[in-house]
Phi, psi and omega in degrees: 000320180297323178299316181296318178297317179296317179297316179299315179297315179299312181294323178297314179295315181301310182291328177296313179294319181295319181290327176295317178298319180292317183293323177296318180294319182292332181281346181275116181225158179300330178304331180294347185247012181286330179224152176138189177245134187229164170228150183213159178237129172258092189067238179266000184268122179283134176241127177255125184247128174248119184244124174253188184298323184232355183231141175233130179241131180242131180234136176209182177288351173283327183149206186229139177228147180237134183232150168265129182251135178230118178279125181266329176204184183303322186239015179227137179211161174247142169236124182255122180290120181248341180197141177206150173256001182272117188301317182285352177261348184301331179293344181261005177300131182094347179266155180251150171252130178263121187239136177231124176281123185249344179203142179234131174222116180053243183257028184222146173228152175259138183226160169245143186220137177230129176280134178311132178088001177234170177242001181285126178260122176256147177243148177200178178234143179234128181247128179278123182249350179204000000 
Protein backbone atom coordinates (compact mmCIF):
# COMPACT_ATOMS: atom_id res chain seq x y z
CA UNK A 1 0.00 0.00 0.00
CA UNK A 2 2.83 2.40 0.83
CA UNK A 3 4.32 1.72 -2.63
CA UNK A 4 1.06 2.74 -4.32
CA UNK A 5 0.88 5.96 -2.30
CA UNK A 6 4.50 6.82 -3.13
CA UNK A 7 3.95 6.06 -6.81
CA UNK A 8 0.79 8.19 -6.88
CA UNK A 9 2.61 11.12 -5.22
CA UNK A 10 5.54 10.84 -7.66
CA UNK A 11 3.27 10.72 -10.72
CA UNK A 12 1.19 13.65 -9.45
CA UNK A 13 4.28 15.83 -8.99
CA UNK A 14 5.73 14.73 -12.36
CA UNK A 15 2.57 15.49 -14.33
CA UNK A 16 2.03 18.77 -12.48
CA UNK A 17 5.53 20.01 -13.35
CA UNK A 18 5.29 18.72 -16.91
CA UNK A 19 1.95 20.39 -17.61
CA UNK A 20 3.21 23.72 -16.22
CA UNK A 21 6.18 23.60 -18.58
CA UNK A 22 3.92 22.86 -21.52
CA UNK A 23 1.47 25.64 -20.77
CA UNK A 24 4.28 28.19 -20.44
CA UNK A 25 5.72 27.13 -23.78
CA UNK A 26 2.32 27.26 -25.48
CA UNK A 27 1.71 30.81 -24.20
CA UNK A 28 4.94 32.09 -25.75
CA UNK A 29 4.16 33.51 -29.18
CA UNK A 30 5.82 35.95 -31.52
CA UNK A 31 2.87 38.31 -30.95
CA UNK A 32 4.28 38.92 -27.45
CA UNK A 33 7.24 40.70 -29.07
CA UNK A 34 5.45 43.05 -31.48
CA UNK A 35 5.45 45.99 -29.06
CA UNK A 36 7.51 46.89 -26.03
CA UNK A 37 10.98 47.78 -24.85
CA UNK A 38 13.83 45.39 -25.54
CA UNK A 39 17.56 45.13 -25.08
CA UNK A 40 20.16 43.67 -27.36
CA UNK A 41 23.95 43.72 -27.34
CA UNK A 42 26.21 44.73 -30.23
CA UNK A 43 29.37 43.23 -28.82
CA UNK A 44 29.71 44.88 -25.42
CA UNK A 45 27.44 47.79 -26.36
CA UNK A 46 23.90 47.72 -24.97
CA UNK A 47 21.16 48.70 -27.41
CA UNK A 48 17.69 49.65 -26.09
CA UNK A 49 14.90 49.13 -28.61
CA UNK A 50 11.45 50.68 -28.27
CA UNK A 51 8.97 49.06 -30.62
CA UNK A 52 5.51 50.44 -31.41
CA UNK A 53 3.08 49.07 -33.99
CA UNK A 54 4.86 50.62 -37.01
CA UNK A 55 8.03 52.30 -35.67
CA UNK A 56 11.11 50.93 -33.93
CA UNK A 57 13.68 53.22 -32.27
CA UNK A 58 17.09 51.95 -31.23
CA UNK A 59 19.39 53.84 -28.82
CA UNK A 60 22.95 52.99 -27.86
CA UNK A 61 26.18 54.78 -27.06
CA UNK A 62 26.75 54.84 -30.85
CA UNK A 63 23.64 56.99 -31.37
CA UNK A 64 19.99 56.64 -32.30
CA UNK A 65 18.26 54.96 -35.27
CA UNK A 66 14.63 54.95 -36.38
CA UNK A 67 13.05 52.16 -38.43
CA UNK A 68 9.69 51.49 -40.05
CA UNK A 69 8.56 48.00 -39.05
CA UNK A 70 6.34 45.79 -41.20
CA UNK A 71 5.21 42.38 -39.96
CA UNK A 72 5.19 39.84 -42.81
CA UNK A 73 3.90 36.91 -40.75
CA UNK A 74 3.49 36.03 -37.10
CA UNK A 75 7.26 35.56 -36.63
CA UNK A 76 8.81 37.49 -39.54
CA UNK A 77 9.19 41.22 -40.02
CA UNK A 78 11.13 43.84 -41.96
CA UNK A 79 12.65 46.93 -40.44
CA UNK A 80 13.56 49.71 -42.86
CA UNK A 81 16.12 52.24 -41.65
CA UNK A 82 14.61 55.70 -42.12
CA UNK A 83 16.85 57.88 -39.94
CA UNK A 84 20.08 57.49 -37.97
CA UNK A 85 22.70 59.52 -36.15
CA UNK A 86 25.19 56.65 -36.38
CA UNK A 87 27.81 57.51 -39.00
CA UNK A 88 28.62 53.93 -40.06
CA UNK A 89 24.90 53.12 -40.50
CA UNK A 90 24.01 56.12 -42.69
CA UNK A 91 24.91 54.15 -45.84
CA UNK A 92 21.99 51.79 -44.99
CA UNK A 93 19.27 54.46 -44.85
CA UNK A 94 16.43 53.22 -47.05
CA UNK A 95 17.49 49.57 -46.79
CA UNK A 96 15.54 46.88 -44.98
CA UNK A 97 16.60 44.20 -42.58
CA UNK A 98 14.64 40.94 -42.89
CA UNK A 99 14.18 39.39 -39.46
CA UNK A 100 12.87 35.95 -38.53
CA UNK A 101 12.21 34.87 -34.94
CA UNK A 102 13.51 31.31 -34.70
CA UNK A 103 13.23 30.50 -31.00
CA UNK A 104 11.41 31.89 -27.97
CA UNK A 105 12.36 31.30 -24.33
CA UNK A 106 10.55 33.21 -21.60
CA UNK A 107 10.96 36.95 -22.31
CA UNK A 108 13.69 36.50 -24.94
CA UNK A 109 13.84 35.47 -28.55
CA UNK A 110 16.57 34.36 -30.92
CA UNK A 111 16.44 35.78 -34.43
CA UNK A 112 18.13 35.60 -37.81
CA UNK A 113 18.62 38.81 -39.74
CA UNK A 114 19.69 39.64 -43.30
CA UNK A 115 20.41 43.16 -44.58
CA UNK A 116 18.82 43.91 -47.96
CA UNK A 117 21.34 43.42 -50.75
CA UNK A 118 23.52 40.99 -48.81
CA UNK A 119 23.49 37.25 -48.19
CA UNK A 120 25.11 37.28 -44.76
CA UNK A 121 22.83 35.90 -42.05
CA UNK A 122 23.40 37.32 -38.59
CA UNK A 123 21.98 35.76 -35.42
CA UNK A 124 21.16 37.52 -32.21
CA UNK A 125 19.00 37.58 -29.10
CA UNK A 126 16.45 40.17 -28.08
CA UNK A 127 15.21 40.40 -24.49
CA UNK A 128 11.92 42.09 -23.63
CA UNK A 129 12.42 44.32 -20.60
CA UNK A 130 9.10 46.19 -20.59
